[in-house]
N, C-alpha and C positions, 0 to 999 in steps of 0.2 A: 390942713395939708392937703396940697393939689392931688387929685385923682390920677390914676395911670392914664386915662383918656385925655385929661386936661393937659397932662405933661407932654403926651404925644402930640396934641394940637400945637402946643407951644413950640415943640421941636420942629414941627413941619413949618410953622410960620417963620421960624428963624431961618431955616434952610431955604424958604422961597425968598426972604428978604436978601439972602446972599446969592440968589440967582441959582440955586442948586435944584435940578430937576429930580423929583422923586422917581425911583425906579423900582418896579414891582419884580417879585421872584420869577425867574424864568423868561426874562424878556431878551436874553441873548447878549447882554453887555459883558458878561464874563463867563470864563470857563469853569464848569463845576469843580469845586474843591481846589481851585488855583488862586483865584484872585477875587477880592470883594468888589462890588460895583464902584464905578469911578467917583460916584457921588461922595464917598468917603474921603476922597482927597481934599475935599473943601471943609471937612469938619474942623471945628475949633475944640479946644480941650473941654469947654462947657458942654458942647454937643455930644461929644463922646461920654461925658459923665451922665447926662441925661439919657442917652441911648442905652448905657450899660445899666443904669439903675432901673429904668423902665423894663428893660429886657429881663434883668435877674428877678425882679419882683414878679414879672408876669410868669417866667418859667418855673420859679420856685414856689411862688405863693398862690398863683392863680391858675396853674395847670394848663398854660398855654403852649408848652413845649417850645420848639425852635421858632415857631411863629412870633414869639415875643420879641424877637431881634430882626426887625424889618431891613431887608436888604442883604442879610447874611444867611438866609435860611438854607441856601444850597451848601455853603461851606459847612454849616452846622449839621447838616445830615450826614448819616453814616454811623458806623458801629464804634468809633473810638470814643473814650470817655469825654463828657461834654467839656471839661476844662481844657483838655488836649486840642478840642476842635476850636475852642475860642482862642487858644494860642495859635493855632493854624491861621485864623482870622487875622490875628495881631501880626503875625510874621508875614502876611501877604500885603500889609499896608506899606506905603512909602516911608522912608526914614523919619522924615518930620512928623508923620502921622502917628508912628509908633511912639514917639516921645510923647506926643499929646495924649495917646491912649494910656501910656504908663502913668502920667501925672493924673489923668482922670480917675484911674483905678485907686491911686493914693488919696485923692481928695475925697472921693466917695467913701473910702474907709475911715476918713477922718471926721466926716459929718453925718454918718450913718446914726440914726437915733438909737439909743440904748434901750431898746424894747425887745421883748421876747421873740416877737414875730420876725424881727430882722436878723436874728442869730444865723439863719441858714445864709442869708445874702452875705453877712459878715465873713462867714466860713468859705464861700465861694469866692469872695474877693481875696482873701488870703491865699488860697490855691491858686488863683489867677495870677496874683502877684509873684508868686514862686515860680509859675510856669513860664512867665514872660520876664522874669528877673527884673521886676519893677523895684529898684533900689529907692525909687521916690517914696516909697511907704515908709521908709526908715525915719525921717524927720517927723512925720505926721502921726505915726502910730502912738507915740507917748501921750498924745491929746486924749487918748481913750483910757489911760490910767487914771483910776479914780472917778471915771464917768458913771460907774455902775454897770457897765456893759458886762465886765468879765465876771461878775458875780452871778449872772443870770444862769450859768451852766455848771455851777459848782457842785450841785447834788446829782447830776445825771450821770449815767454809765458812759464809759469811754473818756477820752481826753476832752477836758475843758476848753472853753473858748480861750482862756488865758494860755493854756499850755500849747494850744494850736498856734497862737500868735507868737509865743516864745519860740516854738520850734521853727516857725517860718522865718523869723528874724535871724535865728542861729544859722539856718541854711542860706541865708542871704549875707552872712558875715563876710566882711572883705576889709582890707586895710582903709577904712573910711571912718572919720570922726562921728558921722551920723549913725553908723552902725554901732559903734561903741556907746554913744549916748543913749540910743534906743535900748540897747541891752542893760545898761546901767539903771535906766528908768524902769524897766520891767522887773529888774531885780529888787527894786525899791517898793513894788507893789506887795500888798498883803496876800496876794494870790500866788506869790512865787513859792514853788514847791522844791524842797531840797532833793527830792527825786532827780531833779534835772541839773544838779550842781555840776556833774562832770561835763556835760556837753556845753553848759554855759561857760565853764572855764576854758574849754577849748575854743569856743567862739570869741571870747575875750582875747585869747592869744592870737587868733588870726586877725582881729581888728587892730590890735595894738601889741605887738609882739616885743616892743622895746620896754614894757612895764610888766614883766612877768612877775616880779615880786609882789607889787601891789595887787596884782590879779590873784595870786595864791593867798595873800593875807585876806582879801575880800571874801574868797570862797572857802577859807579854812573851816568855819563853823558849820555851813551847810554841807561841805564834803564830808566832814566827820559824821554828821547826822546821817547822810546818805550811806556811808560805809557801814555804820552801826545798824541801820534799819534793814539794809538789804544783805547784810553779811558779806559785803564785797571781798572776794579773796584776792590773792596776789595776782592772779590772771587778769582780773578785772582792773586793778590798779595799774597794771603793766600796760594795758591797753589805753588807759587814760594818759599815762606818762609818754607813751609812744605818740599819741595825738599832739601833745604839747611839743614834744621834741620836734615832730614834723611841722608844727605851725610856726615856731620861733627860730628853730635851728640850735645847733650845739652851743655856740658861744654864748647866747643869752642864758641858756640853761645853766651852764657851768658858772657863769658870772653870778647867777642868782643863788647858787647853793650856799655861799657864806652868809646870806642875808635872810635865811629862812629860819624857822623856829623848830628846834628839835628837843628842847627841854623846858620845862616849866616847873621851877622849884616851888611855886605858891599852890599849884593845882596838879596833882597827879592825873586827873581825868581831863585836863585841859586839850583842846584840839592841837595837834601839832602836824608838822610837815614831814615827819619820818616816812609816811606811806611813799611820798615822792622819791627820796633817797633809796628806800628799798627797792621801789619798782625800776629805778634806773641801774642800780649796781648789783642786784641779786639775781639768783636764777642760773640756769645752765648756760644761757646765752644772754648775759646782762646787755643792756642798752648802752651803758657807758662801762669802761673798765678803768679802774683806779689803779695807778702804779705809783711805786715809791722807789726812788733811786738810792744809791749808797750814800748820797749827800742829803738824804731826807727831803728831797724835792717830790712834789706830788704832781701827777699830771693825769689827765682824763683821756681816754681814747675812745673815739667814736666807732662802736662795733656795728652800727646798723647798716653801713655801706662798705664794711671791711676796710675802711681807710683810716689809718693811723693820724688822727688829728689831735696834735698834743696841746692841751689847754691847761692852764693853771688858774684856779679861781683866785679873784682879788680878796683882799681883806674885807671882813664884815663882822658884825656883832655875833653871828652864829657860827664863826669859823672854829672856835675852840670845841664846841659841842659837835661840829661837823667831824672834825678830825678824831675826836675822842670816839664817836659812834663807828666811824670807818674802821678804827683799830679794833674796837671791842667785838665788832661783828665780823672781823677779819675779811673785810671787803677790799683789802688792798693786797697787791702782790708786788714782791721785790724784783727789780731788775737793775742791770748795769746801765747807767745814763748814756744816752747817745750824745754825739758832738753837735748836734743841730742847733742853730741859732733860732730861736722862737721870738718873734716880735710881740711878746706879752710881758706881763709881770709874773715872776715865778715865786713859789713859796717854799721857804726853808723853814723846817720844823725841828725843834729839839725838845726833849722832855723837860717839863719844869721840875717835877719830881715824880718818883716812881710810884708813890702811893696814890696821888690823885689821878694819874694817867692824862691830866691836862697838858696842853703844849702852848708855848709862846711862839710867835712868829714875827718874820720881818720879811720886808718886800725888797727886791733888787731888780731893777729894769734891764731888760735885754742882756742877760747874762748867758755866755756859752755853757751849756750844760756839759758836765764832764770835766770842765776846766775851771770850776769855780775856785777862786783864791781862798786861802785859809783864813783870811780876815773876814770872810762873810759868815760870821757867826750870829747866833740869835740875839736879839736885844730883849731887854726886859722893859 
């Protein structure tokens, strides 16, 4: 493997071939703490990658301090945390150079050897990627899953390298397919810890809010393990439900309710989704209010912003258990129906029999509430 000095020589030769003049610290070509030397305007992605790797190794492994980053010493001086100062360096670059710097950060993360000595470099690169919002790391990070890198820190105190990676990706979560794929790959790792099931579910919702049901199904078992191990109470579950509601919105949440699992006749201890229903509908100030009209219509009101947003869940396999649970827990309040026309499908419920407490249901599109014709009875 090339030594640090040989890499520096190669870097200098590449710059000379490109006609770039090397600038020494303090030669007056930039204002301290404001802009990097103009030489960085000509850096390619590969040059930034070499500069960053040589610098981080020198700074973290060889004790060279900020002098490991030639040309940026003045910007990197000062009392701020080092990653913040590297972020300042990045933000002072021209737009095209910032893109190259972000990609260089991602490429270096992807190729860093899975050796103990490079763990600090990996950690700094993760922190830097978060500081500069380098979404470019999302498609390359999965290459490290299974490389052996994450296992190097499993036994040490504090957060493992895998957890740091997961939390970085979660904080970069956005409606992007590469963010979703990266989180799913990390979840498939043997190092995934159910202690982070809640934040992982929230991140999945931010990345892909249209598929709330599959996300909850995927996280059902690790969430149950998290709730049990840490004795998560109603307050904690409510925080998680609030995060999901904020991530996807009320319509996807209500639409998902009939498709979740509230009962398992084969296993009494099977993981269920009742925690989500309880977190949404119970408490002194529930996140959603469930109302039942005189015609046995059900609607949900969004109480988070005090706006009456009337919603009716669509049919799904969990609907009988959902309605049964709502009634048994007395999570519904009776109201006289309004005359508003809602552009949704509405739910009309009638008891199947008094002993079972189960209900059958039928859907009717775009019905005026409060004037439903008597012919709209339940179907079997």
